[in-house]
C-alpha positions in Angstrom: 37.9 10.3 -18.4 37.0 10.5 -14.4 37.0 14.4 -14.3 34.8 14.9 -17.2 32.3 12.4 -16.0 32.3 14.3 -12.6 31.7 17.6 -14.3 28.8 16.3 -15.9 27.5 15.1 -12.8 27.9 18.1 -11.2 26.3 20.0 -13.9 23.3 17.8 -14.3 22.7 17.9 -10.3 23.0 21.7 -10.5 20.3 21.9 -13.1 18.1 19.2 -11.5 17.9 21.4 -8.1 17.4 24.4 -10.0 14.3 23.1 -11.9 12.7 22.0 -8.6 9.0 22.2 -8.9 6.9 23.6 -6.0 3.5 21.9 -4.9 0.7 23.6 -3.3 -0.8 21.7 -0.6 -4.0 22.6 1.6 -4.2 25.8 3.8 -1.4 28.0 1.6 1.3 25.5 2.6 3.6 25.2 -0.6 6.0 21.9 -0.4 8.9 21.3 -2.7 8.8 18.0 -4.9 10.1 15.9 -2.2 7.3 17.0 0.1 9.5 19.2 2.2 7.3 22.4 3.8 8.9 25.9 2.3 8.2 28.9 4.6 6.8 32.1 3.6 10.2 33.7 3.9 11.8 31.4 1.9 9.1 31.5 -1.1 9.4 35.3 -0.9 13.1 34.7 -1.7 12.4 32.2 -4.4 10.0 34.6 -5.9 12.1 37.6 -5.5 13.3 37.6 -9.3 9.6 38.0 -10.8 8.1 40.8 -8.9 4.5 40.2 -10.5 4.3 36.4 -9.0 5.7 38.1 -5.5 3.1 40.4 -5.4 0.5 38.0 -6.0 2.0 35.8 -3.5 2.1 38.8 -0.9 -1.3 39.4 -1.6 -2.6 35.9 -1.1 -0.9 35.8 2.1 -2.5 38.9 3.3 -6.1 37.3 2.2 -5.3 34.6 4.4 -4.4 36.6 7.3 -7.5 38.6 7.0 -9.7 35.6 6.4 -8.9 33.8 9.5 -9.0 36.9 11.6 -12.4 37.4 10.0 -13.3 33.8 10.9 -11.8 33.7 14.3 -13.3 37.2 15.0 -16.6 35.6 14.1 -16.7 32.6 15.7 -15.4 34.4 19.2 -18.4 36.7 19.0 -20.9 34.0 18.3 -19.3 32.0 21.4 -19.6 35.1 23.5 -23.0 36.0 22.6 -24.1 32.5 23.6 -22.5 32.3 26.5 -23.9 35.7 27.7 -27.3 34.5 26.6 -26.8 31.4 28.5 -25.7 32.8 31.8 -27.5 36.2 31.7 -31.2 37.1 31.4 -30.8 39.1 28.0 -32.5 39.0 24.8 -30.9 36.5 22.7 -29.7 36.2 19.7 -28.3 40.0 20.1 -26.5 42.0 17.3 -23.1 40.4 18.5 -24.7 37.1 16.8 -25.5 38.9 13.5 -22.1 40.5 13.6 -20.6 37.2 14.3 -22.3 35.5 11.4 -21.3 38.2 9.0 -17.8 37.8 10.0 -18.1 34.0 9.0 -19.8 34.9 5.7 -17.1 37.3 4.6 -14.4 35.2 5.7 -15.4 32.1 3.5 -14.9 33.8 0.1 -12.0 35.6 1.2 -10.4 32.5 2.3 -11.2 30.7 -1.0 -9.9 33.4 -2.7 -6.3 33.4 -1.2 -6.1 29.9 -1.7 -6.9 30.1 -5.6 -4.4 32.7 -5.8 -1.5 31.0 -3.8 -2.1 28.1 -6.3 -1.9 30.4 -9.5 1.4 32.0 -7.7 2.7 28.1 -7.4 1.6 27.3 -11.2 3.2 30.7 -12.2 6.2 29.9 -10.8 6.4 26.4 -12.2 5.8 27.4 -15.6 8.5 30.3 -15.4 10.8 27.7 -14.4 9.9 25.3 -17.3 9.7 27.7 -19.9 12.2 30.2 -19.0 12.1 33.5 -17.2 13.0 36.5 -19.8 10.9 39.3 -18.4 14.0 41.4 -17.7 15.9 40.3 -20.5 14.6 42.4 -23.7 17.8 42.9 -25.3 17.5 44.3 -28.8 20.0 44.7 -31.6 19.1 47.1 -34.5 20.3 48.1 -37.8 19.7 52.2 -37.8 20.3 54.6 -40.3 20.0 58.1 -40.9 21.2 61.2 -43.2 24.9 60.7 -41.6 25.1 57.1 -42.1 24.5 53.7 -41.1 24.8 52.1 -37.4 24.1 49.6 -35.1 22.3 50.0 -31.7 22.3 47.3 -28.6 19.7 48.3 -26.1 20.2 46.4 -22.9 17.6 46.3 -20.1 
């Protein structure tokens, strides 16, 4: 009786750990249902079984990087132009200010887009785990016939 109970407890906890849901927090961070942050490397390992979701996650992370570069570059060019304009006798605002404003204006929708993409990845992953993943399991069992007779065909993917 004790071995049977132990078996069911182990099976129950293995299913419970397998069905762990992910939670999207701000700034592209993903945590598990216990609040422990999951690194991007670990996320890629979790998503490796579904290439479509993995591609969306990688695209979202690339957008985050591009948005950060644009935002930091825009702010740096604005600060540099203000510093040069305050300390030198040059025309202010110069082209560097307008470039910085353009970078910041481009960075805002890029950063909004990456957060939506990562949130969609988390939602897709949680849906995949709750419904069951069957993208690679398209097995077919068919009854076929031709002039030579009848037969069975099993197709495995």
